[in-house]
gemmi code that builds the backbone of each chain (N, CA, C; Angstrom):
import gemmi

chains = {
    "A": [
        ("GLY", (-6.421, -17.350, 3.885), (-6.495, -15.952, 3.867), (-6.205, -15.401, 2.463)),
        ("ASN", (-6.405, -14.168, 2.372), (-6.326, -13.576, 1.123), (-4.911, -13.392, 0.834)),
        ("SER", (-4.377, -13.501, -0.502), (-3.082, -13.263, -0.806), (-3.025, -12.828, -2.336)),
        ("VAL", (-1.990, -12.049, -2.454), (-1.584, -11.830, -4.096), (-0.301, -11.970, -4.369)),
        ("THR", (-0.276, -12.624, -5.530), (1.127, -12.973, -6.007), (1.441, -12.310, -7.423)),
        ("GLN", (2.719, -11.617, -7.436), (2.955, -10.784, -8.639), (4.017, -11.521, -9.413)),
        ("MET", (4.411, -11.389, -10.695), (5.491, -11.885, -11.354), (6.648, -11.339, -10.676)),
        ("GLU", (7.689, -12.039, -10.680), (8.956, -11.827, -10.261), (9.611, -10.609, -11.125)),
        ("GLY", (10.250, -9.778, -10.442), (10.996, -8.602, -11.121), (12.584, -8.749, -10.988)),
        ("PRO", (13.473, -7.701, -11.199), (12.688, -6.702, -11.938), (12.389, -6.615, -13.527)),
        ("VAL", (11.864, -5.950, -13.953), (11.470, -5.846, -15.416), (12.186, -4.638, -16.104)),
        ("THR", (13.000, -4.994, -17.035), (13.665, -3.776, -17.789), (13.177, -3.887, -19.237)),
        ("LEU", (12.742, -2.669, -19.914), (12.261, -2.603, -21.122), (12.962, -1.235, -21.964)),
        ("SER", (12.734, -1.479, -23.306), (12.995, -0.135, -23.856), (11.928, 0.577, -23.990)),
        ("GLU", (12.080, 2.050, -24.453), (11.005, 2.865, -24.604), (10.117, 2.521, -25.795)),
        ("GLU", (8.665, 2.347, -25.570), (7.715, 2.039, -26.585), (7.627, 0.428, -26.570)),
        ("ALA", (8.196, -0.359, -25.784), (7.702, -1.650, -25.702), (6.538, -1.883, -24.905)),
        ("PHE", (6.050, -3.099, -24.974), (4.686, -3.671, -24.494), (5.072, -4.216, -23.096)),
        ("LEU", (4.265, -3.610, -22.327), (4.407, -4.403, -20.600), (3.350, -5.098, -20.617)),
        ("THR", (3.608, -6.139, -19.744), (2.704, -7.099, -18.936), (3.545, -7.317, -17.620)),
        ("ILE", (2.576, -7.050, -16.491), (3.005, -7.385, -15.348), (2.017, -8.318, -14.789)),
        ("ASN", (2.286, -9.582, -14.392), (1.208, -10.668, -14.082), (0.846, -10.472, -12.560)),
        ("CYS", (-0.354, -10.625, -12.337), (-0.911, -10.763, -10.967), (-2.026, -11.754, -10.676)),
        ("THR", (-1.924, -12.552, -9.731), (-2.989, -13.543, -9.426), (-3.548, -13.339, -8.015)),
        ("TYR", (-4.453, -13.814, -7.573), (-4.921, -13.609, -6.437), (-5.844, -14.781, -5.749)),
        ("THR", (-5.687, -14.930, -4.542), (-6.671, -16.025, -3.493), (-7.311, -15.149, -2.750)),
        ("ALA", (-8.669, -15.202, -2.653), (-9.546, -14.472, -1.787), (-10.856, -15.176, -1.618)),
        ("THR", (-11.416, -15.152, -0.712), (-12.844, -15.359, -0.485), (-13.798, -14.433, -0.789)),
        ("GLY", (-15.027, -14.807, -1.470), (-15.682, -13.729, -1.928), (-15.372, -12.927, -3.091)),
        ("TYR", (-15.775, -11.895, -3.182), (-15.596, -11.105, -4.477), (-14.979, -9.888, -3.980)),
        ("PRO", (-13.474, -10.021, -4.176), (-12.757, -8.706, -3.747), (-12.616, -7.639, -4.825)),
        ("SER", (-12.240, -6.349, -4.546), (-11.829, -5.459, -5.477), (-10.430, -5.474, -5.547)),
        ("LEU", (-10.021, -5.281, -6.721), (-8.511, -5.417, -7.328), (-8.087, -4.181, -7.736)),
        ("PHE", (-6.677, -4.069, -7.401), (-6.225, -2.594, -7.598), (-4.584, -2.687, -8.093)),
        ("TRP", (-4.367, -1.602, -8.799), (-2.813, -1.538, -9.053), (-2.334, -0.220, -8.581)),
        ("TYR", (-1.310, -0.186, -7.807), (-0.816, 0.943, -7.109), (0.552, 1.297, -7.769)),
        ("VAL", (1.082, 2.384, -7.877), (2.224, 2.683, -8.497), (3.228, 3.604, -7.312)),
        ("GLN", (4.579, 3.102, -7.171), (5.119, 4.081, -6.409), (6.429, 4.444, -7.138)),
        ("TYR", (6.413, 5.885, -7.310), (7.530, 6.436, -8.050), (8.680, 6.868, -6.949)),
        ("PRO", (10.017, 6.920, -7.496), (11.147, 6.864, -6.779), (10.715, 8.111, -5.845)),
        ("GLY", (10.969, 7.882, -4.433), (10.970, 8.789, -3.271), (9.456, 9.286, -3.168)),
        ("GLU", (8.468, 8.798, -3.448), (7.006, 9.178, -3.601), (6.305, 8.019, -2.789)),
        ("GLY", (5.195, 8.447, -2.214), (4.239, 7.531, -1.805), (3.554, 6.647, -2.685)),
        ("LEU", (2.716, 5.707, -2.342), (1.699, 4.891, -3.443), (0.657, 5.738, -3.806)),
        ("GLN", (0.498, 5.490, -5.113), (-0.502, 6.236, -5.933), (-1.458, 5.139, -6.499)),
        ("LEU", (-2.918, 5.165, -6.243), (-3.558, 4.549, -7.165), (-3.506, 4.458, -8.497)),
        ("LEU", (-3.463, 3.430, -9.361), (-3.139, 3.587, -10.770), (-4.188, 3.189, -11.380)),
        ("LEU", (-5.086, 2.078, -10.920), (-6.343, 1.735, -11.443), (-6.939, 0.717, -10.504)),
        ("LYS", (-8.310, 0.461, -10.886), (-9.075, -0.452, -9.863), (-10.077, -1.140, -10.674)),
        ("ALA", (-10.536, -2.085, -10.302), (-11.747, -2.932, -10.747), (-12.447, -3.491, -9.707)),
        ("THR", (-13.959, -3.362, -9.509), (-14.497, -3.559, -8.353), (-15.413, -4.870, -8.513)),
        ("LYS", (-15.430, -5.553, -9.802), (-16.223, -6.794, -10.164), (-15.610, -7.358, -11.265)),
        ("ALA", (-16.094, -8.733, -11.433), (-15.465, -9.604, -12.476), (-15.938, -8.916, -13.763)),
        ("ASP", (-14.800, -9.090, -14.739), (-14.927, -8.546, -16.053), (-14.903, -7.148, -16.325)),
        ("ASP", (-14.879, -6.392, -15.034), (-14.344, -4.887, -15.214), (-13.096, -4.784, -15.760)),
        ("LYS", (-12.687, -3.686, -16.447), (-11.598, -3.305, -16.861), (-11.137, -1.772, -16.287)),
        ("GLY", (-10.183, -1.836, -15.478), (-9.657, -0.467, -15.154), (-8.597, -0.159, -16.127)),
        ("SER", (-8.617, 1.389, -16.163), (-7.765, 1.830, -17.217), (-7.332, 3.275, -16.491)),
        ("ASN", (-5.927, 3.584, -16.921), (-5.541, 5.060, -16.418), (-4.043, 5.286, -17.063)),
        ("LYS", (-3.963, 6.469, -17.509), (-2.484, 6.631, -18.208), (-1.982, 5.690, -19.073)),
        ("GLY", (-2.960, 5.126, -19.772), (-2.383, 4.127, -20.984), (-2.336, 2.733, -20.290)),
        ("PHE", (-2.526, 2.551, -19.077), (-2.471, 1.173, -18.500), (-3.698, 0.670, -18.607)),
        ("GLU", (-3.898, -0.609, -18.402), (-5.229, -1.451, -18.347), (-4.855, -2.556, -17.495)),
        ("ALA", (-5.999, -3.147, -16.888), (-6.050, -4.300, -16.218), (-7.517, -4.744, -16.153)),
        ("THR", (-7.797, -6.306, -16.555), (-9.175, -6.680, -16.693), (-9.200, -7.751, -15.390)),
        ("TYR", (-10.099, -7.677, -14.708), (-10.588, -8.599, -13.540), (-10.931, -9.776, -14.236)),
        ("ARG", (-10.282, -10.824, -14.143), (-10.784, -12.232, -14.396), (-10.890, -13.014, -13.259)),
        ("LYS", (-12.268, -13.234, -13.228), (-12.552, -14.193, -12.047), (-12.330, -15.746, -12.194)),
        ("GLU", (-12.434, -16.080, -13.347), (-12.035, -17.561, -13.651), (-10.690, -17.866, -13.730)),
        ("THR", (-9.969, -16.959, -13.932), (-8.444, -17.280, -13.790), (-7.984, -16.725, -12.447)),
        ("THR", (-8.742, -16.017, -11.743), (-8.243, -15.230, -10.513), (-6.978, -14.309, -10.727)),
        ("SER", (-7.004, -13.580, -11.750), (-5.920, -12.657, -12.196), (-6.393, -11.271, -12.576)),
        ("PHE", (-5.472, -10.299, -12.623), (-5.652, -9.027, -12.696), (-4.226, -8.483, -13.392)),
        ("HIS", (-4.023, -8.903, -14.679), (-2.415, -8.419, -15.135), (-2.728, -7.072, -15.773)),
        ("LEU", (-1.572, -6.344, -15.486), (-1.430, -5.060, -15.816), (-0.611, -4.972, -17.165)),
        ("GLU", (-1.151, -4.065, -18.144), (-0.685, -3.866, -19.607), (-0.683, -2.558, -19.919)),
        ("LYS", (0.290, -2.301, -20.722), (0.561, -1.002, -21.392), (1.170, -1.305, -22.873)),
        ("GLY", (0.556, -0.672, -23.776), (1.121, -0.904, -24.987), (2.347, -0.264, -25.273)),
        ("SER", (2.695, 0.674, -24.658), (3.843, 1.549, -25.230), (4.434, 2.321, -23.963)),
        ("VAL", (5.394, 1.695, -23.485), (6.012, 2.244, -22.142), (6.746, 3.526, -22.432)),
        ("GLN", (6.869, 4.382, -21.207), (7.799, 5.457, -21.347), (8.915, 5.374, -20.179)),
        ("VAL", (10.032, 6.271, -20.468), (10.948, 6.338, -19.293), (10.170, 6.718, -17.986)),
        ("SER", (9.228, 7.722, -18.132), (8.753, 8.187, -16.898), (7.826, 7.064, -16.242)),
        ("ASP", (7.559, 5.842, -17.031), (6.736, 4.783, -16.115), (7.646, 4.302, -15.185)),
        ("SER", (8.930, 4.296, -15.204), (9.943, 3.634, -14.155), (9.573, 3.964, -12.909)),
        ("ALA", (9.205, 2.693, -12.246), (8.728, 2.779, -10.958), (8.330, 1.302, -10.363)),
        ("VAL", (7.750, 1.221, -9.325), (7.451, 0.046, -8.507), (5.904, -0.138, -8.678)),
        ("TYR", (5.493, -1.283, -9.183), (4.045, -1.610, -9.354), (3.632, -2.575, -8.330)),
        ("PHE", (2.542, -2.316, -7.726), (1.753, -3.197, -6.639), (0.649, -3.671, -7.015)),
        ("CYS", (0.235, -4.978, -7.194), (-1.174, -5.362, -7.223), (-1.770, -5.491, -5.712)),
        ("ALA", (-2.895, -5.242, -5.641), (-3.590, -5.288, -4.298), (-4.892, -5.782, -4.579)),
        ("LEU", (-5.600, -6.336, -3.320), (-6.972, -6.662, -3.253), (-7.444, -6.106, -1.904)),
        ("ARG", (-8.865, -5.865, -1.954), (-9.506, -5.320, -0.834), (-10.814, -6.307, -0.780)),
        ("LYS", (-11.057, -7.011, 0.388), (-12.338, -7.596, 0.622), (-13.350, -6.659, 0.654)),
        ("ASN", (-14.460, -7.121, 0.010), (-15.649, -6.104, 0.205), (-17.044, -6.648, 1.190)),
        ("ALA", (-16.555, -7.727, 1.699), (-17.534, -7.887, 2.522), (-17.411, -7.002, 3.744)),
        ("GLY", (-18.484, -6.806, 4.814), (-18.358, -6.054, 5.755), (-17.530, -6.444, 6.801)),
        ("GLY", (-17.514, -5.689, 7.946), (-16.829, -6.043, 9.025), (-15.797, -4.944, 9.411)),
        ("THR", (-15.165, -5.228, 10.668), (-14.213, -4.190, 10.971), (-12.928, -4.077, 10.188)),
        ("SER", (-12.648, -4.976, 9.245), (-11.518, -4.607, 8.421), (-11.991, -4.350, 6.936)),
        ("TYR", (-12.973, -3.648, 6.672), (-13.353, -3.271, 5.747), (-12.418, -2.208, 5.122)),
        ("GLY", (-11.896, -2.110, 4.239), (-10.797, -1.080, 3.591), (-9.520, -1.614, 3.509)),
        ("LYS", (-9.140, -2.790, 4.464), (-7.745, -3.214, 4.603), (-7.347, -3.766, 3.044)),
        ("LEU", (-6.145, -3.442, 2.685), (-5.453, -3.818, 1.333), (-4.388, -4.723, 1.626)),
        ("THR", (-4.502, -5.867, 0.811), (-3.640, -6.927, 0.760), (-2.580, -6.742, -0.447)),
        ("PHE", (-1.377, -6.646, -0.199), (-0.464, -6.162, -1.381), (0.304, -7.480, -1.871)),
        ("GLY", (0.648, -7.348, -3.094), (1.685, -8.340, -3.526), (3.127, -7.750, -3.228)),
        ("GLN", (3.806, -8.549, -3.647), (5.310, -8.021, -3.402), (6.102, -6.669, -4.186)),
        ("GLY", (5.447, -6.522, -5.187), (5.912, -5.402, -6.099), (6.568, -5.822, -7.011)),
        ("THR", (6.604, -5.179, -8.342), (7.562, -5.340, -9.545), (8.298, -4.018, -10.016)),
        ("ILE", (9.523, -4.473, -9.844), (10.301, -2.889, -10.219), (10.386, -2.910, -11.779)),
        ("LEU", (9.900, -1.914, -12.237), (10.037, -1.721, -13.726), (11.000, -0.559, -14.090)),
        ("THR", (11.706, -0.773, -15.018), (12.916, 0.150, -15.398), (12.826, 0.277, -17.054)),
        ("VAL", (12.460, 1.434, -17.557), (12.347, 1.826, -18.837), (13.590, 2.613, -19.390)),
        ("HIS", (14.152, 2.086, -20.328), (15.566, 2.727, -20.749), (15.055, 3.527, -22.249)),
        ("PRO", (15.752, 4.534, -22.332), (15.427, 5.397, -23.666), (15.806, 4.542, -24.997)),
    ],
    "B": [
        ("GLU", (-6.379, 20.273, -2.134), (-6.442, 19.417, -0.859), (-5.309, 18.743, -0.426)),
        ("ALA", (-4.750, 19.217, 0.710), (-3.589, 18.627, 1.073), (-3.835, 16.986, 1.369)),
        ("GLY", (-2.482, 16.393, 1.176), (-2.334, 14.980, 1.254), (-2.219, 14.512, 2.820)),
        ("VAL", (-1.843, 13.097, 2.723), (-1.406, 12.556, 3.992), (0.109, 12.947, 4.282)),
        ("ALA", (0.335, 13.679, 5.496), (1.628, 14.243, 6.031), (2.221, 13.109, 6.901)),
        ("GLN", (3.699, 12.992, 6.534), (4.326, 12.032, 7.575), (5.635, 12.609, 8.063)),
        ("SER", (5.851, 12.539, 9.176), (7.307, 12.752, 9.562), (7.804, 11.939, 10.782)),
        ("PRO", (9.170, 11.891, 10.796), (10.161, 12.284, 9.741), (10.089, 11.391, 8.631)),
        ("ARG", (10.912, 12.064, 7.589), (10.925, 11.205, 6.415), (11.933, 10.101, 6.477)),
        ("TYR", (13.213, 10.287, 7.268), (14.199, 9.331, 7.480), (14.494, 9.441, 8.999)),
        ("LYS", (14.751, 8.038, 9.448), (15.461, 7.890, 10.658), (16.176, 6.900, 10.756)),
        ("ILE", (17.518, 7.099, 11.487), (18.392, 5.967, 11.737), (18.523, 5.973, 13.340)),
        ("ILE", (18.440, 4.611, 13.773), (18.416, 4.538, 15.160), (19.223, 3.276, 15.423)),
        ("GLU", (19.769, 3.098, 16.614), (20.454, 1.748, 17.019), (19.564, 0.806, 17.469)),
        ("LYS", (19.737, -0.531, 17.615), (18.815, -1.505, 18.036), (18.682, -0.955, 19.573)),
        ("ARG", (17.509, -1.395, 20.139), (17.185, -1.242, 21.466), (16.657, 0.058, 21.579)),
        ("GLN", (16.924, 0.951, 20.651), (16.379, 2.417, 20.819), (15.076, 2.446, 20.497)),
        ("SER", (14.350, 3.682, 21.006), (13.015, 3.959, 20.721), (12.888, 4.756, 19.504)),
        ("VAL", (11.631, 4.940, 18.845), (11.346, 5.609, 17.876), (9.829, 5.907, 17.681)),
        ("ALA", (9.605, 7.193, 17.135), (8.177, 7.504, 16.935), (7.996, 8.079, 15.640)),
        ("PHE", (6.719, 7.905, 14.946), (6.489, 8.268, 13.722), (5.358, 9.109, 13.809)),
        ("TRP", (4.868, 9.968, 13.004), (3.745, 10.970, 13.063), (2.955, 11.012, 11.816)),
        ("CYS", (1.752, 10.815, 11.694), (0.966, 11.059, 10.670), (-0.163, 11.828, 10.892)),
        ("ASN", (-0.540, 12.811, 9.853), (-1.695, 13.629, 9.799), (-2.389, 13.144, 8.673)),
        ("PRO", (-3.560, 12.605, 8.724), (-4.354, 12.260, 7.523), (-5.073, 13.325, 6.829)),
        ("ILE", (-5.617, 13.138, 5.768), (-6.313, 14.165, 5.041), (-7.460, 14.416, 5.772)),
        ("SER", (-7.996, 15.711, 5.933), (-8.903, 16.399, 6.823), (-10.215, 16.012, 6.505)),
        ("GLY", (-10.658, 15.426, 7.420), (-12.093, 14.649, 7.391), (-11.910, 13.167, 7.260)),
        ("HIS", (-10.728, 12.568, 6.914), (-10.903, 11.256, 6.763), (-10.999, 10.328, 8.325)),
        ("ALA", (-11.955, 9.812, 8.317), (-12.181, 8.989, 9.511), (-11.325, 7.704, 9.648)),
        ("THR", (-10.725, 6.981, 8.592), (-10.090, 5.876, 8.622), (-8.589, 6.130, 8.508)),
        ("LEU", (-7.950, 5.453, 9.456), (-6.312, 5.698, 9.230), (-5.627, 4.423, 9.327)),
        ("TYR", (-4.584, 4.150, 8.575), (-4.075, 2.969, 8.371), (-2.399, 3.059, 8.595)),
        ("TRP", (-1.843, 2.121, 9.315), (-0.400, 2.152, 9.199), (0.163, 0.781, 8.556)),
        ("TYR", (0.963, 0.872, 7.608), (1.461, -0.164, 6.964), (3.012, -0.292, 7.159)),
        ("GLN", (3.665, -1.291, 7.232), (4.958, -1.526, 7.042), (5.434, -2.347, 5.788)),
        ("GLN", (6.463, -1.421, 5.250), (6.865, -2.185, 3.906), (8.343, -2.309, 3.986)),
        ("ILE", (8.693, -3.590, 4.015), (10.217, -4.121, 4.072), (10.578, -4.163, 2.670)),
        ("LEU", (12.034, -3.882, 2.599), (12.458, -3.858, 1.140), (12.180, -5.127, 0.634)),
        ("GLY", (11.676, -4.800, -0.813), (11.341, -5.967, -1.678), (9.792, -6.750, -1.419)),
        ("GLN", (9.173, -6.174, -0.554), (7.960, -6.781, -0.063), (6.919, -5.821, -0.273)),
        ("GLY", (5.560, -6.253, -0.373), (4.523, -5.095, -0.568), (4.025, -4.641, 0.912)),
        ("PRO", (3.434, -3.627, 1.040), (3.143, -3.242, 2.315), (2.135, -4.222, 3.287)),
        ("LYS", (2.374, -4.180, 4.506), (1.525, -5.083, 5.249), (0.871, -4.049, 6.259)),
        ("LEU", (-0.310, -4.306, 6.454), (-1.064, -3.557, 7.434), (-0.693, -3.972, 8.940)),
        ("LEU", (-0.356, -2.845, 9.634), (-0.030, -3.028, 10.915), (-1.181, -2.601, 12.065)),
        ("ILE", (-2.063, -1.835, 11.629), (-2.959, -1.212, 12.523), (-4.128, -0.392, 11.706)),
        ("GLN", (-5.308, -0.439, 11.790), (-6.148, 0.468, 11.419), (-7.109, 0.954, 12.300)),
        ("PHE", (-7.168, 2.385, 12.135), (-8.070, 3.040, 13.082), (-9.589, 3.423, 12.462)),
        ("GLN", (-10.535, 3.404, 13.133), (-11.891, 4.206, 12.828), (-12.048, 5.196, 13.888)),
        ("ASN", (-11.810, 6.474, 13.357), (-11.672, 7.697, 14.332), (-10.806, 7.448, 15.144)),
        ("ASN", (-10.845, 7.338, 16.531), (-9.914, 6.975, 17.421), (-9.953, 5.673, 18.057)),
        ("GLY", (-10.772, 4.833, 17.293), (-10.782, 3.463, 17.787), (-10.126, 2.573, 17.277)),
        ("VAL", (-9.398, 1.529, 17.559), (-8.684, 0.609, 16.730), (-9.585, -0.595, 16.330)),
        ("VAL", (-9.724, -0.772, 14.905), (-10.602, -1.969, 14.427), (-9.895, -3.068, 14.011)),
        ("ASP", (-8.523, -2.908, 13.861), (-7.641, -4.185, 13.399), (-6.159, -3.858, 13.825)),
        ("ASP", (-5.713, -4.768, 14.595), (-4.412, -4.579, 15.012), (-3.888, -5.897, 14.977)),
        ("SER", (-4.123, -7.039, 14.345), (-3.805, -8.496, 14.553), (-2.511, -8.431, 13.965)),
        ("GLN", (-1.883, -7.683, 13.021), (-0.649, -7.928, 12.664), (0.528, -6.847, 13.394)),
        ("LEU", (0.074, -6.224, 14.370), (0.869, -5.394, 15.119), (1.628, -6.309, 16.147)),
        ("PRO", (3.048, -6.300, 16.224), (3.758, -6.777, 17.223), (3.680, -6.121, 18.404)),
        ("LYS", (2.853, -6.425, 19.307), (2.400, -5.537, 20.481), (3.303, -5.568, 21.711)),
        ("ASP", (4.421, -6.463, 21.584), (5.348, -6.430, 22.477), (6.358, -5.175, 22.579)),
        ("ARG", (6.264, -4.607, 21.102), (7.227, -3.570, 20.923), (6.655, -2.387, 20.295)),
        ("PHE", (5.568, -2.675, 19.436), (4.937, -1.651, 18.801), (3.485, -1.368, 19.460)),
        ("SER", (3.369, 0.170, 19.150), (2.219, 0.778, 19.735), (1.632, 1.961, 18.990)),
        ("ALA", (0.401, 2.302, 19.037), (-0.066, 3.277, 17.951), (-1.091, 3.850, 18.744)),
        ("GLU", (-1.341, 5.166, 18.592), (-2.592, 5.951, 18.981), (-2.979, 6.779, 17.993)),
        ("ARG", (-4.335, 7.213, 18.117), (-4.916, 8.221, 17.285), (-5.741, 9.048, 18.297)),
        ("LEU", (-5.279, 9.962, 19.035), (-6.130, 10.978, 19.850), (-6.855, 11.828, 19.021)),
        ("LYS", (-8.105, 11.992, 19.472), (-9.075, 12.934, 19.050), (-9.304, 12.497, 17.539)),
        ("GLY", (-9.109, 11.412, 17.241), (-9.527, 10.932, 15.789), (-8.963, 11.551, 14.603)),
        ("VAL", (-7.730, 12.332, 14.798), (-7.119, 12.881, 13.701), (-5.564, 12.540, 13.450)),
        ("ASP", (-4.791, 13.245, 14.116), (-3.058, 12.774, 13.958), (-3.042, 11.483, 14.713)),
        ("SER", (-2.091, 10.581, 14.211), (-1.671, 9.516, 14.702), (-0.196, 9.432, 14.817)),
        ("THR", (0.276, 8.677, 16.070), (1.547, 8.191, 16.295), (1.905, 6.810, 16.280)),
        ("LEU", (2.911, 6.470, 15.591), (3.414, 4.906, 15.930), (4.492, 4.840, 16.522)),
        ("LYS", (4.716, 4.142, 17.545), (5.978, 3.976, 18.314), (6.449, 2.555, 18.280)),
        ("ILE", (7.907, 2.487, 18.246), (8.647, 1.212, 18.253), (9.435, 1.237, 19.431)),
        ("GLN", (9.459, 0.442, 20.533), (10.349, 0.353, 21.776), (10.487, -0.976, 22.413)),
        ("PRO", (11.649, -1.696, 22.399), (12.714, -1.298, 21.754), (12.771, -1.731, 20.307)),
        ("ALA", (13.444, -1.039, 19.560), (13.680, -1.559, 17.906), (14.599, -2.614, 17.917)),
        ("LYS", (14.175, -3.466, 16.529), (15.271, -4.464, 16.490), (15.642, -4.336, 14.901)),
        ("LEU", (16.603, -5.050, 14.665), (17.191, -4.690, 13.257), (15.957, -5.266, 12.015)),
        ("GLU", (15.158, -6.143, 12.409), (14.079, -6.533, 11.482), (13.172, -5.501, 11.329)),
        ("ASP", (13.066, -4.435, 12.055), (12.112, -3.500, 12.006), (12.506, -2.400, 10.685)),
        ("SER", (13.836, -2.596, 10.477), (14.092, -1.488, 9.142), (13.058, -1.765, 8.132)),
        ("ALA", (12.582, -0.638, 7.732), (11.357, -0.557, 6.719), (11.010, 0.709, 6.514)),
        ("VAL", (10.054, 0.864, 5.535), (9.455, 1.872, 5.456), (7.902, 1.663, 5.980)),
        ("TYR", (7.634, 2.893, 6.766), (6.293, 2.999, 7.408), (5.412, 3.907, 6.915)),
        ("LEU", (4.272, 3.443, 6.371), (3.529, 4.189, 5.417), (1.925, 4.385, 6.253)),
        ("CYS", (1.513, 5.628, 6.194), (0.328, 6.056, 6.836), (-0.676, 6.122, 5.628)),
        ("ALA", (-1.842, 5.807, 5.552), (-2.714, 6.044, 4.619), (-4.131, 6.440, 5.384)),
        ("SER", (-5.003, 7.283, 4.748), (-6.348, 7.447, 5.298), (-7.434, 7.340, 3.932)),
        ("ARG", (-8.721, 7.393, 4.735), (-9.758, 7.053, 3.695), (-11.046, 7.515, 4.445)),
        ("SER", (-11.848, 8.266, 3.641), (-12.992, 8.813, 4.231), (-14.081, 7.843, 4.465)),
        ("ALA", (-14.762, 8.042, 5.677), (-15.870, 7.173, 5.992), (-16.971, 7.265, 5.240)),
        ("TRP", (-17.111, 8.493, 4.633), (-18.225, 8.679, 3.774), (-18.260, 8.153, 2.578)),
        ("ASP", (-17.021, 7.954, 1.986), (-16.768, 7.383, 0.737), (-16.830, 5.803, 0.853)),
        ("ARG", (-17.591, 5.161, 0.458), (-17.554, 3.847, 0.518), (-16.723, 3.184, -0.591)),
        ("GLY", (-16.057, 3.991, -1.405), (-15.394, 3.597, -2.395), (-14.054, 3.029, -1.951)),
        ("PRO", (-13.073, 2.575, -2.704), (-11.910, 1.835, -2.557), (-10.662, 2.675, -2.262)),
        ("GLU", (-10.952, 3.985, -2.310), (-9.777, 4.839, -2.248), (-8.966, 5.141, -0.884)),
        ("GLN", (-7.993, 4.760, -0.893), (-6.807, 5.035, 0.165), (-5.744, 5.771, -0.302)),
        ("TYR", (-5.502, 6.975, 0.333), (-4.471, 7.963, -0.015), (-3.346, 7.731, 0.874)),
        ("PHE", (-2.209, 7.521, 0.419), (-1.151, 7.325, 1.145), (-0.058, 8.708, 1.262)),
        ("GLY", (0.878, 8.387, 2.541), (1.582, 9.482, 2.565), (3.060, 9.174, 2.059)),
        ("PRO", (3.895, 9.859, 1.927), (5.218, 9.407, 1.446), (5.945, 8.577, 2.220)),
        ("GLY", (5.751, 8.275, 3.494), (6.314, 7.305, 4.275), (7.311, 7.766, 5.102)),
        ("THR", (7.956, 6.939, 6.150), (9.091, 7.199, 6.904), (10.073, 6.090, 6.644)),
        ("ARG", (11.171, 6.150, 6.167), (12.211, 5.278, 6.218), (13.010, 4.932, 7.469)),
        ("LEU", (12.983, 3.960, 8.053), (13.484, 3.855, 9.313), (14.673, 2.612, 8.980)),
        ("THR", (15.838, 2.960, 9.564), (16.988, 2.027, 9.475), (17.505, 1.770, 10.883)),
        ("VAL", (17.480, 0.650, 11.233), (17.999, 0.045, 12.609), (19.281, -0.526, 12.407)),
        ("THR", (20.241, 0.081, 13.077), (21.720, -0.596, 13.178), (22.156, -1.323, 14.212)),
    ],
}
model = gemmi.Model(1)
for chain_id, residues in chains.items():
    chain = gemmi.Chain(chain_id)
    for i, (resn, *xyz) in enumerate(residues, 1):
        res = gemmi.Residue()
        res.name, res.seqid = resn, gemmi.SeqId(i, " ")
        for name, pos in zip(("N", "CA", "C"), xyz):
            atom = gemmi.Atom()
            atom.name, atom.element = name, gemmi.Element(name[0])
            atom.pos, atom.b_iso = gemmi.Position(*pos), 0.0
            res.add_atom(atom)
        chain.add_residue(res)
    model.add_chain(chain)
structure = gemmi.Structure()
structure.add_model(model)
structure.setup_entities()
C-alpha cells in the first residue's frame, strides 16, 4: 500500500539557518505530493504541493521538488524564522480514480523549533 | 469563507464512556473526511463521505466507532465505548466535489483524552 516516511525529529535550528526535512514515499502509480503544516493550537494547513514528477512546489519561502527517481519530496527553506516553528507533515494522494479519491496518506510529522 | 468547524475542541472522558464529535464542513463541500491523529503520528483516515454516503471506512473500528452525515452537510463521529488508545486528536476535513484539485481543508480538531 501507499506510505510516507519522514525524517526523525524534532529539529531545532537557530533563526536564519537552512532547513531540510526529508520525505520519501512508496506508492503505486503517480501520486500527488504535499507538505502540510500544523501551528500550535491550529488545524492542518496546506503549505505546498506538486502533482507530477519534477514539479516544484513553493510557498512562504519553502520549496519541495517531486523526485520520482528517488521517490522523494524533501522540504527546504533557506532561512528559517521563529514563526516557522510548527509540525510539518508530508503526505501523498493517489491520483487514480475510484471511491478513495482524495484520501491523504500522511507521514508521522516532524517537529521544528526555531530559536532566536 | 468560513472554514471547517469542529466541536468540542477538548474532551476528557473515562474509559468505557461514550463521546461524540461534531463537524460542519465548508459550505458546498460534498466530500468530508474524519482523521485520527495519535500523538507523535500523522493523521490516519477513519472515514470518507461523499455527500451523505460512505465511500471509505476501511480503517474505522466499527465495533466501537460510528459516523453519520445526515443531509450531506454536518457530520458526527461517535465512540462507544471508549478505550485508552482512543486518546487522540480527531480531525475533520472537507473538499469540494467540483474542484478536482487536491485541496482538503482541515478543521482545528477535537482533542480527546480517555482516562
